[in-house]
N, C-alpha and C positions, 0 to 999 in steps of 0.2 A: 613691432620693433622690440628687440631684446633690451633688457635693462642697461647693459654696458653701452650699447649703441645709442640708446636714448640719452644716457648721461654724457656721452661724447658730443652729441648734437647740441644739447643744452650748454655744454662747456664752450663750444664754438660760438653760440649765440651770446655769450657773456664775455667775450673779449672786448677790450676798450674800443677797438675799431667797429665791431658789430653793434655794440651798444650805441655809439655815436651815430652810426648810420640809421639805426632803428628810430632813435629819438628825433633825428633830423628829418625823417620822412613824414609827409603829411598824414595825419590820422583821419582816415575815412570812416564815416558812420557805417554800421552794418544794417542791412535791409533783410537779414535772414529771418528775424522774428516776424516781419511783415509777410514774407513768403510762406513761412510755416503756418502762420495764423490763417492766411487765406486758403492754403492747401487743405488744412484740416477742416475748416468750416465749409469749403466747397464740397468736399467729399461727404461730410456729415449731412448737410442740408439736401444735397441732390439725391443721395441714397434714401434719405427720409421721405422725399417726394416719391421715389420709385416704390419704396416699401409701402407707403400709404396707399398709392394707386393699386399696387398688387394686392394689398389686403382687401381693397374694395372690389377686386376682380374686374377692373376696367380694361379696356382695350390697350394694347402696347402703343398705339398711336398717341393716346392720351399720356402715356408715360413720357414719350419723347417731347411732346408739346409742352407739358408742364415742367419737365426736367430742363429743357432749353430755356424756358421763360425764367425758371429759378436761377440758372447760370447767369443769364444776362442781368436780370433785375437785382438779384441779391449780390452778385459780384460787383456791380456798379455801385450799389448802395454801400457795401463795405468799403470800396475804394474811396468813395466820397467821404465816408465817415473818417477813414484813416487820414485822408488829405486834410480835412478840417481839423482833426485832433492834432496832427503833427504841426500844422501851421499855427494853431493856437499855442502849442508849447514853444515854438520858435518865437512867436510874438511876445509871449511872457518872458522868455529869456532876454529878448532885446529890451523890453521895458524895464526889467530888473537891472540890466547893465547900465542903461541910461540913468536910472535913479541912483544906482551906487556911484557912478561917476559924478553926478551932481553932489552927492554927499561927500565925496572925497574932496572935491574942490571948495565946497562951502563949509564943511566941518572937518578939516584935516586932522585936528588933534583928537577928536572923538573917533574917527576912523583909524588912526594910529593906535589908540587904546583898544579898539577891537582886534587889530592884528596882534597886539601884545597879549591880550587875554586868550586869543585863539592858540597861540604857540605856547603860552604858559600851560594851557590845558594838555598840551602834547608832551610836557615834561621839561621844557626849556626854562631857564631861570638866569638871573644875574646878568653878567656881561654878554653871555651868549644870547640871551633873549633880546637884549637891547640892540646887539649887532644885527640879528634877524630882522627886527623891526626897522632898523635903519636901512638895511639893504632893500627890503621889499618896498618900503614907502619912498625910496629915492627914484623909483621907476614907476610912473603912473599906470603903464600897461600891466606890469607885473603886479602892482598893487591891486588893480581892478580885477585881474584874473584870479588872484588869490582870494579876494573877497567873494567872487562868484562861486568858486569851488568850495571854499571852507565855510563861508557863512550860509550860502544858499544851496549848496550841493548841486550846482548846475555845471554840466560838462562844457568844455570849450568847443566841442563839435556836436552838431545835431543833424539829424537826417533831413534831406530835401523832401518836402511833402509830395511832389509830383513822383519822385522815384519810389517813395514808400507806398503811395496809392497804386502805382503801376505794378509793383511787386505783388501787392495783395490781390489785385484783379487778375493778373496773369496766373498766379497760383490757384486762385479760386476756380477759374474757368478750366485750366489744364487738368487739375486733379479732380474737380467736380464733374468733368465730363465722363470720367471712368465708369461710373455706375450706368451710364446710358449706352455704352459701346455695344454690349451684347443685344440690346433691344434695337439699336440702329442696324446692326448687322443682320438680325433676324428679319427685319422689315424690308431692308433694301437689297441684300445680297443673297443670303441663303438661310435655311431654316435652322434654328438652334433648338435643341431638345427642351431645355429648360433655361430660358434667358434670365429669369429672375435669380436662379441658383448661381449661374455664372457671374451675374452682376454682383451678387453678394460675395463671391469668392474674390473677384478682382478688387472690389471695394475694400474688403478685409486686407488684402495685400497692400493696397494704397495706404490705408490707415497705419499698418505696421511699418511700412517703409518711411513714411513721413515721421512717424514717431521715433524711429531709429536714427534718422537724419538729424533730429534735434538733440539727440542725446549728448554728443560731445560738448554742446554749448550750455548744457544744464548740469554737466558733471554727473550723469547717471549712466547706468548700463544701457547699451542699445537694445538689448533684448527686453529689459523692463520698461523702457520708454516706449518701445514699439508695441508691447502687449497692453500698456496703459492706454495708449491712443486708440488701439483696436477695441478695447473694452468700452471706452467712452462712445466711439462711433457705433459700436454694436448696440449699445443701450439706446441711443437716439433712434437707430433704425428700428429696433424692436418696438419702441413706443409708437413710432409712426405706423408700423404695420398693424399693430393691434387697434390703433385708432381708425385705420381704414376698415378693418373688419367690423368694428363697432358701428361705424357709420353706415356700412352696408346693411347690417342687421336692422338698424333703425329705419333705413329706407324700405 
């Protein structure tokens, strides 16, 4: 998009009607980071298994068995970990909100002083400051929301633990299966000249694409983000490959 076109689009988004509509709409939590996390880890760990088995020069059937076992076990483990971690964050937020509500009701003057000091630190003073304190503390929900965001740094919205876990698992299995595709094709359908080479190429493409997809959300160049993810995945695969070679020589 050209600069004038982008400016025009931004201008349309900042009309009073557009702003009111945007602010009135429900704010949904994003599960993109759960998906990207699962995708990168799935590709890295599964290709590490493939590289390790290849380094040990084991049969391609072993590659598929260990790779699928890794997909299911590690994918489920990551999903469960994400589920428990997300739920713990939600429970912590709920506990903090309940405690803050109790303090507002039992110690209102102290909580008003907290509001006063919070907004004084933002540069408000005098009558303006007192008016802000009066308006905020006149509405218990507004008061509580302000304390949650300003004092505790907690968002009004938080992700659903089941959706976060599902995003991680789906991404882990979908992208993590890519390193196994050429071995499965070679075993079940037709001969592939060098399944490990093609597995490496496809996995490298997957690393780059996943890294490029996350770029807009971290404010970085898609090329740089893709190459960074490719480098990290390649390092993990290289370590696994030479570990397999070492174990073969030990045996």
